[in-house]
C-alpha positions in Angstrom: 41.7 5.1 10.0 39.5 3.1 7.7 36.0 4.4 6.2 33.2 3.2 6.8 29.9 3.9 4.8 26.3 4.6 6.2 23.5 4.2 4.3 21.3 7.4 4.6 17.4 6.4 4.9 15.7 10.1 4.6 12.9 11.7 3.4 12.9 14.9 1.1 16.7 15.7 2.6 15.2 15.0 6.4 17.2 12.8 8.0 15.6 9.6 10.0 16.7 8.7 13.6 18.2 5.3 13.0 20.8 6.8 10.3 22.2 9.1 13.3 22.3 6.1 15.1 24.2 4.3 12.7 27.0 7.2 12.2 27.7 7.0 16.0 28.1 3.3 15.7 30.3 4.1 12.7 32.8 6.3 14.7 33.7 3.3 16.6 35.3 1.6 13.8 36.5 4.2 11.2 35.8 7.4 9.9 31.8 7.5 8.7 31.0 8.3 5.0 27.6 8.9 4.6 25.7 7.5 1.2 22.3 9.9 0.1 20.6 8.9 -2.2 17.2 10.6 -4.1 15.4 13.6 -3.7 16.8 16.3 -1.5 20.0 13.9 -1.0 21.8 17.3 -0.8 20.0 18.9 2.1 21.1 15.7 4.7 24.4 16.9 4.5 24.3 19.5 7.7 22.7 16.8 10.1 25.0 14.0 8.7 28.0 16.3 9.5 26.4 17.6 12.7 26.6 13.6 13.8 30.1 12.7 12.4 30.0 12.2 8.5 33.6 13.2 6.9 31.9 12.9 3.9 28.6 12.9 2.3 28.5 11.7 -1.0 25.0 12.1 -2.8 23.1 11.0 -6.4 19.9 12.0 -7.4 18.0 10.4 -10.0 14.5 9.6 -10.9 15.0 6.3 -10.9 15.2 6.2 -6.8 11.7 6.9 -6.4 10.4 5.3 -9.5 12.0 1.7 -9.1 12.0 -0.6 -6.1 15.8 -1.3 -4.2 17.9 -1.8 -7.0 18.9 1.4 -7.7 19.5 1.8 -4.5 22.2 -1.0 -4.7 23.7 -0.3 -7.7 24.3 3.3 -6.2 26.1 1.3 -2.9 28.0 -0.6 -5.3 29.4 2.5 -7.0 29.9 4.1 -3.1 32.2 0.7 -1.8 34.3 0.8 -5.5 35.0 4.5 -4.6 35.6 4.2 -1.2 37.1 0.6 -0.4 35.3 0.7 3.1 35.9 -1.3 6.4 31.9 -2.0 6.7 28.8 -0.8 5.1 26.0 0.0 7.5 22.0 0.3 7.0 19.2 0.8 9.0 17.5 -2.8 9.7 14.0 -2.1 7.9 12.5 -4.5 5.6 14.1 -2.5 3.0 17.4 -2.0 4.2 17.1 -5.2 4.9 16.9 -6.3 0.9 19.6 -4.2 0.0 22.0 -5.2 2.4 21.8 -8.4 1.1 21.6 -7.7 -2.3 24.5 -5.4 -2.1 26.9 -8.1 -0.4 25.7 -10.8 -3.2 27.4 -8.1 -5.6 30.6 -7.5 -3.8 31.0 -10.5 -2.5 30.9 -10.5 1.2 28.9 -11.4 4.2 26.1 -10.1 5.6 24.7 -9.7 9.3 21.3 -8.3 9.9 19.5 -7.2 12.8 22.9 -6.1 15.1 21.5 -4.7 18.3 25.5 -3.1 18.9 28.6 -3.0 17.3 32.5 -3.0 18.3 35.9 -2.7 16.4 37.7 -6.0 16.5 41.4 -7.2 15.6 39.9 -8.7 12.1 37.1 -6.7 11.4 33.9 -4.8 13.1 31.8 -7.6 15.9 28.1 -7.1 15.8 25.9 -8.3 18.4 22.7 -10.3 17.6 19.7 -10.8 19.1 19.1 -14.9 18.1 16.6 -17.6 18.0 13.6 -15.4 19.6 15.6 -13.5 21.6 17.0 -16.3 23.3 20.3 -15.8 22.8 23.0 -12.8 22.4 25.7 -13.8 19.8 29.0 -11.9 18.7 29.6 -12.5 15.3 32.0 -10.9 12.6 32.0 -11.4 8.9 35.1 -13.4 7.6 35.0 -12.4 3.5 35.2 -9.1 2.0 33.5 -6.3 3.0 31.3 -6.3 5.7 27.4 -5.6 5.3 25.7 -5.2 8.7 22.1 -4.2 9.2 21.3 -2.5 12.6 18.4 -2.1 14.2 16.5 1.2 15.3 17.5 2.1 19.1 20.7 0.4 19.1 22.8 3.3 19.8 22.1 6.8 21.2 22.6 9.5 18.9 25.6 11.5 19.7 26.3 15.0 18.4 30.0 15.0 16.8 30.8 17.7 14.3 32.7 16.9 11.6 33.9 18.1 7.8 30.7 16.5 5.9 32.1 17.7 2.6 29.6 16.7 -0.1 31.1 15.0 -3.4 29.0 13.9 -6.1 28.8 10.2 -6.4 29.0 8.3 -10.0 26.5 5.9 -10.3 25.6 3.9 -13.5 22.3 1.4 -13.0 22.3 -1.8 -14.2 19.6 -3.4 -16.5 17.5 -4.5 -13.3 17.7 -1.1 -11.8 14.2 -0.7 -13.6 12.4 -4.2 -13.3 10.3 -3.1 -10.6 8.6 0.1 -10.9 6.4 2.0 -8.3 3.2 2.4 -10.1 1.1 4.4 -7.2 1.7 5.6 -3.6 -1.5 6.0 -0.7 0.3 8.4 1.9 0.0 6.6 5.8 -2.4 8.3 7.9 -0.4 10.3 10.5 -1.2 9.5 14.1 1.0 12.0 15.5 2.8 9.4 17.4 6.1 8.2 16.5 6.9 5.7 14.1 6.9 2.6 16.0 10.3 0.7 15.3 11.8 4.1 16.3 10.1 5.4 19.0 11.7 5.6 22.3 9.1 4.3 24.0 6.5 2.0 23.0 2.9 0.9 25.1 1.2 -2.1 23.7 -1.6 -4.0 24.4 -2.9 -7.5 24.0 -5.6 -10.1 24.6 -6.5 -8.6 27.7 -7.6 -5.5 26.2 -10.4 -7.3 25.2 -11.5 -5.0 22.3 -11.2 -2.3 19.8 -12.8 0.4 21.7 -10.7 -0.5 25.1 -7.7 0.2 23.0 -8.0 3.7 23.9 -7.1 3.3 27.3 -3.8 2.1 25.5 -3.4 4.9 23.4 -4.1 7.4 26.1 -1.5 6.0 28.0 0.9 6.6 25.1 0.1 10.1 24.5 1.1 10.8 27.6 4.2 9.6 27.2 4.7 11.0 23.5 4.9 6.8 22.7 4.2 4.7 19.9 1.2 2.1 20.0 2.1 -1.4 19.8 -0.4 -4.7 19.9 -0.3 -8.2 20.2 -0.7 -11.0 17.6 -4.0 -11.8 19.6 -4.9 -8.4 19.6 -4.1 -8.0 15.9 -5.7 -11.4 15.1 -8.9 -10.8 17.0 -9.1 -6.9 14.4 -8.9 -4.2 17.7 -5.6 -2.7 16.4 -3.9 -2.8 12.8 -1.4 -5.2 11.7 0.8 -2.5 11.3 1.3 -2.3 14.9 2.0 -5.7 15.8 5.0 -6.4 17.7 6.5 -9.5 17.3 7.8 -12.3 15.4 5.8 -12.1 12.9 5.3 -8.1 13.6 7.8 -5.8 13.9 10.9 -6.2 16.4 11.2 -2.8 18.4 14.0 -1.9 20.9 13.1 1.2 22.5 14.2 2.2 26.0 10.9 1.6 27.5 8.3 -1.1 26.9 5.1 -1.1 28.4 3.2 -4.3 28.0 -0.8 -4.3 29.2 -2.9 -7.5 29.3 -0.1 -9.4 27.6 0.8 -12.6 28.5 4.5 -13.0 27.1 4.2 -15.7 24.5 7.5 -16.3 23.1 6.4 -14.9 19.6 5.7 -11.5 21.1 8.9 -11.7 23.4 11.3 -12.1 19.8 9.5 -8.9 18.9 10.5 -6.5 22.0 13.0 -8.5 24.6 15.9 -6.0 23.7 14.0 -3.0 24.9 16.2 -1.4 27.5 13.4 -1.4 30.4 10.2 -3.8 29.8 7.0 -2.6 32.5 4.0 -5.0 32.2 0.5 -4.9 33.8 -1.0 -8.3 33.9 -3.7 -9.8 36.1 -2.4 -13.4 35.7 0.8 -13.4 38.7 1.9 -16.3 36.8 2.1 -15.1 33.2 5.0 -15.8 31.5 6.0 -11.6 30.7 6.7 -11.7 34.3 9.6 -13.6 34.1 11.3 -11.1 31.5 10.3 -7.5 33.2 12.1 -5.2 34.9 9.1 -4.0 37.0 5.7 -5.8 37.0 2.5 -4.4 38.3 -0.2 -7.7 39.1 -3.4 -6.0 38.7 -6.3 -5.1 36.2 -5.1 -2.8 33.4 -8.6 -1.5 33.3 -7.5 0.2 36.9 -4.0 0.5 36.9 -3.5 2.0 33.2 -5.8 5.0 33.9 -4.3 5.7 37.2 -0.7 5.7 35.6 -1.9 7.9 32.7 -3.6 10.4 35.2 -0.6 10.3 37.3 2.2 11.0 34.2 -0.4 14.1 32.7 -0.3 15.6 37.0 3.3 15.6 36.9 3.9 16.5 33.7 1.6 19.5 34.5 
């Protein structure tokens, strides 16, 4: 069976969930070979093997932390040369998509971004995408070279499938461009104790109907009762009620959780483009004609200030 390269997104050896999802998808089209780079790369092997990696290629160098993107592209290019894979899978983050695009250009291949599913095909992997502001679903494949595909978080369930996970050192030679953009400083992101928005299994969002910064406490309380991430519509972010980093939509972040709860959000196409691939969608809005109700699995016509606290209390009661 052909090997499939999976780029490992990790923090000092702690593998992030989107990578484990990629291993699940990679097993559909071949044998996963993980590529772990940077500090703690060797510490990823156990988790990667537990989820199906037959081999883990590792390389650590200061360049991965000190410079942006290009050193990782150099390493993936070396991995492609060493393995001759059937495909390269990369998590669909902002950095991941830049890595994928640069790699595809380097190896003379096509690239597919923001896939939401992946299956084996007679002429190579077939990727499913949600396109044109989530108005259409397409199936595509790369017709030239080794397919490079980025996959959105929460596109597949994480499945354990123990494999050998043998660790091998990857030989990497950095090019002249690897040190072109230097990282001059880092500021740790303040932790809220909530899941990362794009990776969360449940997202609770607030929109114009929340009507103020102080009222987002209601949204946060519901999110915390569910162990969810908090999102916001563009209207709420533009009004200064919630940080831009939490914006869900075409000009914000794209999410695809198991459950998405929209509160006081009308459902404009800009917002729908960022959450329409959610598995189950629930909306609370006092306007029965709001476009969001055309999209939802469950809708509540009512004032969010009445509905959301009752929902939060009921969840806490059941958990208690």
